[in-house]
C-alpha positions as CSV (number, residue, x, y, z in Angstrom):
1,M,120.1,89.7,99.8
2,P,120.0,91.5,103.2
3,A,123.0,93.6,104.3
4,E,125.5,91.8,106.5
5,K,125.3,92.7,110.2
6,T,128.5,94.0,111.8
7,L,129.5,93.9,115.4
8,R,129.6,97.3,117.0
9,I,130.4,98.6,120.5
10,C,128.9,101.8,121.8
11,D,130.6,104.4,124.0
12,H,129.1,102.6,127.0
13,G,130.6,99.3,126.1
14,H,127.4,97.6,124.8
15,R,128.0,95.1,122.1
16,Y,125.4,94.8,119.3
17,Y,125.0,93.9,115.6
18,K,123.6,96.2,113.0
19,S,123.3,96.2,109.2
20,S,122.4,99.8,108.8
21,D,124.6,103.0,109.1
22,C,122.5,104.1,112.1
23,P,125.0,104.6,115.0
24,T,122.3,104.3,117.7
25,C,122.9,101.5,120.3
26,P,119.7,99.5,120.9
27,V,120.8,98.7,124.5
28,C,121.3,102.5,125.3
29,N,118.0,103.3,123.6
30,E,116.1,100.8,125.8
31,E,117.9,102.0,128.9
32,N,117.0,105.6,128.1
33,K,113.4,105.0,127.2
34,P,111.1,107.3,129.3
35,Q,109.0,105.5,131.9
36,R,105.9,107.5,131.0
37,G,104.5,110.1,128.7
38,F,104.1,110.3,124.9
39,L,107.8,109.6,124.1
40,R,107.6,106.2,125.8
41,E,105.0,105.0,123.3
42,L,107.1,105.9,120.2
43,S,109.6,103.7,118.4
44,A,113.2,104.5,119.2
45,P,113.8,106.2,115.8
46,A,110.8,108.5,116.2
47,R,111.7,109.3,119.8
48,N,115.2,110.1,118.9
49,A,114.1,112.3,116.0
50,L,111.8,114.3,118.3
51,L,114.5,114.6,121.0
52,G,117.0,115.6,118.4
53,E,114.8,118.6,117.7
54,Q,114.3,119.3,121.5
55,I,110.7,118.3,121.2
56,D,110.2,116.7,124.6
57,T,106.9,118.2,125.8
58,L,103.4,118.2,124.2
59,E,103.5,122.0,124.3
60,K,106.6,122.0,122.1
61,L,105.0,119.3,119.8
62,S,101.9,121.4,119.3
63,S,104.0,124.2,117.7
64,Y,104.7,121.9,114.8
65,S,102.4,120.7,112.0
66,E,102.0,117.0,111.2
67,K,103.9,117.6,108.0
68,D,106.8,119.1,109.9
69,I,106.9,116.1,112.2
70,L,106.7,113.6,109.4
71,A,109.6,115.3,107.7
72,L,111.9,114.3,110.6
73,H,114.1,111.3,109.8
74,G,112.8,108.5,111.9
75,V,109.2,109.6,112.3
76,G,106.6,107.7,110.2
77,P,102.9,107.7,109.8
78,A,102.5,105.1,112.6
79,S,103.6,107.7,115.1
80,L,100.9,110.2,114.3
81,P,97.9,108.5,116.0
82,V,100.0,108.2,119.2
83,L,101.0,111.8,119.0
84,R,97.5,113.0,118.1
85,R,96.0,111.1,121.1
86,H,98.4,112.5,123.6
87,L,97.9,116.0,122.2
88,A,94.1,115.7,122.4
89,Q,94.3,114.4,126.0
90,A,96.2,117.5,126.9
91,G,93.7,119.8,125.1
92,L,96.3,120.5,122.4
93,S,96.7,119.7,118.7
94,F,99.2,120.0,115.9
95,K,99.7,123.4,114.3
96,N,97.6,123.9,111.2
């Protein structure tokens, strides 16, 4: 049986329902989504994981291995093709 969703209100007053312990407001996440760049193409959990590590440029991303990035809570294998593509377009790659 799925977990019951509870009503939550974020610091900005947005009302939303969630069943997980994740404190992230989906309305805030959508409002803060970048308009362009590699972070825009990622899911909110993956984007938040990278930003939580101050990885906000491709140059910073290239200093990590794929294994390092996958170890971040919120980043899954579906994010890697997007990240690889953006790194390659910039002439960069993950650290070996």
